[in-house]
Structure formats: C-alpha cells, structure tokens
C-alpha positions in Angstrom: -39.7 81.2 -51.2 -42.5 79.7 -53.3 -44.0 76.4 -52.2 -43.3 73.9 -54.9 -45.3 71.0 -53.4 -47.4 70.4 -56.5 -44.3 70.5 -58.8 -42.5 68.0 -56.6 -45.4 65.6 -56.6 -45.6 65.8 -60.4 -41.8 65.2 -60.6 -42.2 62.1 -58.4 -44.9 60.7 -60.7 -42.9 61.5 -63.8 -39.8 59.9 -62.4 -41.5 56.6 -61.5 -43.4 56.5 -64.8 -40.5 57.4 -67.2 -37.4 56.4 -65.1 -35.6 59.5 -66.2 -33.8 61.8 -63.8 -35.8 64.9 -62.9 -34.9 68.1 -61.0 -36.6 71.2 -59.7 -34.3 74.2 -60.0 -34.7 77.5 -58.2 -32.3 80.3 -59.1 -30.1 77.8 -60.9 -29.7 75.4 -58.0 -31.4 72.1 -57.5 -33.9 72.1 -54.6 -35.3 68.7 -55.4 -34.3 65.8 -57.6 -35.0 62.1 -58.3 -32.8 60.3 -57.9 -31.4 62.3 -55.0 -28.0 62.6 -56.8 -28.1 63.0 -60.5 -24.8 61.9 -62.2 -23.9 63.8 -65.3 -20.7 64.2 -67.3 -20.1 67.6 -65.6 -20.5 66.1 -62.1 -18.0 63.3 -63.0 -15.4 65.6 -64.6 -15.9 68.6 -62.4 -16.5 70.8 -65.5 -19.9 72.6 -65.1 -19.7 73.8 -68.7 -20.2 70.3 -70.1 -23.8 70.1 -69.0 -24.7 73.8 -68.7 -28.0 75.0 -70.0 -29.9 78.2 -69.8 -32.6 78.2 -67.2 -34.0 81.5 -68.3 -36.8 81.9 -70.8 -40.2 80.5 -71.2 -41.9 77.4 -72.4 -40.2 74.0 -73.0 -36.6 73.8 -74.2 -34.9 70.7 -75.6 -31.2 71.2 -74.9 -28.2 69.2 -76.2 -25.2 70.0 -74.0 -21.6 70.1 -75.1 -21.2 66.7 -73.3 -23.6 65.0 -75.7 -26.2 64.7 -72.9 -29.7 66.0 -73.5 -32.2 67.8 -71.2 -35.8 68.9 -71.4 -36.3 72.1 -69.4 -39.6 73.8 -68.6 -39.3 77.3 -67.0 -42.3 77.7 -64.8 -41.6 81.2 -63.6 -38.7 83.7 -63.6 -36.9 81.7 -60.8 -37.9 78.1 -61.2 -37.5 75.4 -63.8 -38.3 71.7 -64.1 -35.5 69.7 -65.8 -35.5 66.1 -67.2 -32.1 64.6 -67.8 -29.4 64.0 -68.5 -30.4 61.4 -71.1 -28.9 60.1 -74.3 -30.7 59.4 -77.6 -30.1 56.7 -80.2 -28.1 59.1 -82.3 -25.8 59.9 -79.4 
C-alpha cells in the first residue's frame, strides 16, 4: 500500500484552514478523514446512492450529489483520491 503521509499532512492543514470535511480515499474506502466521522445525507439515511460520486478519472472534479451535497474530488492516482465535502452552497 502506498504511504500517504504527505497527503494526510496536507489534508490536516486544509481542514484546519478551511473548516470543511476532508477525506483520503483508497479503492473507494476512506483511510483518513477529518473530522474522524464525516456525516452526510447518505450516512444519516443509510442510502449510499445519495452522496455517491465517481472516484475514477483524473484532475479535479466538482460534484453535486443527488442529495444536494457538493464535493470536490482530486484523483491523485488510479487508486487514491482526496475529497472535500460534503458542503452546501448558497444556491442549495
């Protein structure tokens, strides 16, 4: 497994600066997040489709989930992504 120490340190800095939930995903599962438990509509309802987003691809993706929650996802390699969210915008 790849050592994600640098990504985790950057996520910590981002979380404390922006106060938005952040996660490091590997093969679709969270291996690190701040806060430790991120609450989303899908976690509250038990419906994973409400906050589902594609973790495959490259570059940065801005994703609006079916729940109305938004995510920013950066795929850093074929197995790992950095995700910010969920968050709402003024238009939500």
